[in-house]
C-alpha positions as CSV (number, residue, x, y, z in Angstrom):
1,M,0.0,0.0,0.0
2,G,2.8,2.4,-0.8
3,H,5.9,2.7,1.3
4,S,4.2,1.3,4.4
5,N,2.7,-2.1,5.1
6,S,-1.0,-2.9,5.4
7,Y,-2.3,-6.3,6.5
8,L,-5.5,-8.0,5.4
9,I,-6.6,-10.6,7.9
10,T,-9.3,-12.9,6.6
11,S,-11.6,-15.5,8.1
12,G,-15.0,-16.9,7.0
13,G,-15.4,-14.6,4.0
14,R,-14.7,-11.4,6.0
15,G,-11.7,-9.2,6.4
16,V,-10.0,-7.0,8.9
17,L,-7.5,-4.5,7.5
18,V,-4.6,-3.2,9.6
19,D,-3.7,0.3,8.3
20,A,-4.9,1.9,5.1
21,G,-1.7,2.7,3.2
22,C,-0.7,5.7,1.1
23,A,-3.2,7.7,-0.9
24,G,-3.6,6.4,-4.5
25,K,-2.7,2.8,-3.6
26,I,-6.3,1.4,-3.4
27,K,-5.5,-0.9,-6.4
28,N,-3.1,-2.8,-4.2
29,L,-5.9,-3.6,-1.7
30,Q,-8.2,-4.5,-4.6
31,T,-5.7,-7.0,-5.8
32,A,-5.3,-8.5,-2.3
33,L,-9.0,-8.8,-1.9
34,E,-9.4,-10.5,-5.2
35,K,-6.7,-13.0,-4.3
36,N,-8.7,-13.9,-1.2
37,N,-12.0,-14.0,-3.1
38,L,-13.3,-11.0,-1.2
39,M,-14.7,-7.6,-2.2
40,F,-14.6,-4.2,-0.4
41,P,-17.9,-4.8,1.5
42,D,-16.3,-7.9,3.0
43,I,-14.0,-5.6,5.0
44,V,-15.7,-5.2,8.4
45,L,-13.0,-3.4,10.3
46,V,-10.0,-1.1,9.7
47,I,-7.6,-0.9,12.5
48,L,-5.2,2.0,12.5
49,T,-1.9,1.6,14.3
50,H,-1.5,5.4,14.0
51,T,-2.7,8.3,11.8
52,H,0.4,9.2,9.8
53,Y,-0.3,9.8,6.1
54,D,1.2,6.5,5.0
55,H,-1.2,4.6,7.2
56,V,-4.5,6.5,6.5
57,G,-4.1,7.6,2.9
58,C,-6.8,5.3,1.4
59,L,-9.0,5.3,4.5
60,A,-11.8,7.5,3.2
61,E,-12.1,5.4,0.0
62,I,-12.0,2.1,1.9
63,K,-14.7,3.3,4.2
64,D,-16.8,4.5,1.3
65,R,-16.5,1.2,-0.5
66,S,-16.8,-1.1,2.5
67,G,-18.8,0.6,5.2
68,A,-16.2,-0.8,7.6
69,K,-15.8,0.5,11.1
70,V,-12.5,2.2,12.0
71,L,-10.6,1.5,15.2
72,V,-8.1,4.1,16.2
73,H,-6.5,5.2,19.5
74,A,-8.7,7.8,21.3
75,E,-5.8,10.3,21.4
76,E,-5.6,10.2,17.5
77,K,-9.3,10.2,16.8
78,E,-9.3,14.0,16.5
79,Y,-6.5,13.9,13.9
80,L,-8.8,11.8,11.7
81,E,-11.7,14.1,12.2
82,K,-9.7,17.2,11.3
83,G,-7.8,15.5,8.5
84,I,-4.4,16.3,10.0
85,T,-1.2,14.3,10.5
86,P,1.1,15.7,13.1
87,F,4.8,15.3,12.7
88,P,6.4,13.0,15.3
89,M,8.0,14.9,18.2
90,G,11.5,13.7,17.4
91,T,14.1,12.2,19.7
92,M,17.2,14.4,19.2
93,W,17.6,18.2,19.2
94,F,17.6,18.5,15.4
95,S,14.6,16.2,14.8
96,K,12.7,18.1,17.6
97,I,13.3,21.4,15.8
98,V,12.2,19.9,12.4
99,S,9.1,18.5,14.1
100,G,8.3,21.8,15.8
101,I,8.5,23.6,12.5
102,G,6.5,21.1,10.6
103,N,3.7,21.1,13.2
104,T,3.6,24.9,13.3
105,L,3.3,25.1,9.5
106,M,0.6,22.4,9.4
107,A,-1.4,24.1,12.2
108,S,-1.5,27.3,10.2
109,K,-3.3,25.6,7.3
């Protein structure tokens, strides 16, 4: 699903998807579903490990096609509702500066 992994867990003709990949990569999920004799409505749940762009890029389209529920950590629910992806805080002085600048610029949009 782009440069991050997504996982399709199947059982009894239903699927659970872990992470929704990068935007524009829905065809990759379509292929995985077809290989498992499934269609989008067979996805019943999408579990998000976190809300970075490379894990939620196809989420809206997947929800539209499947009607699946979405499971996300309570602290990241607001990010999905607002359509934002905060930069990670960083672990070293330089990455903390870059993160602070990125988050400031994103907040001004």
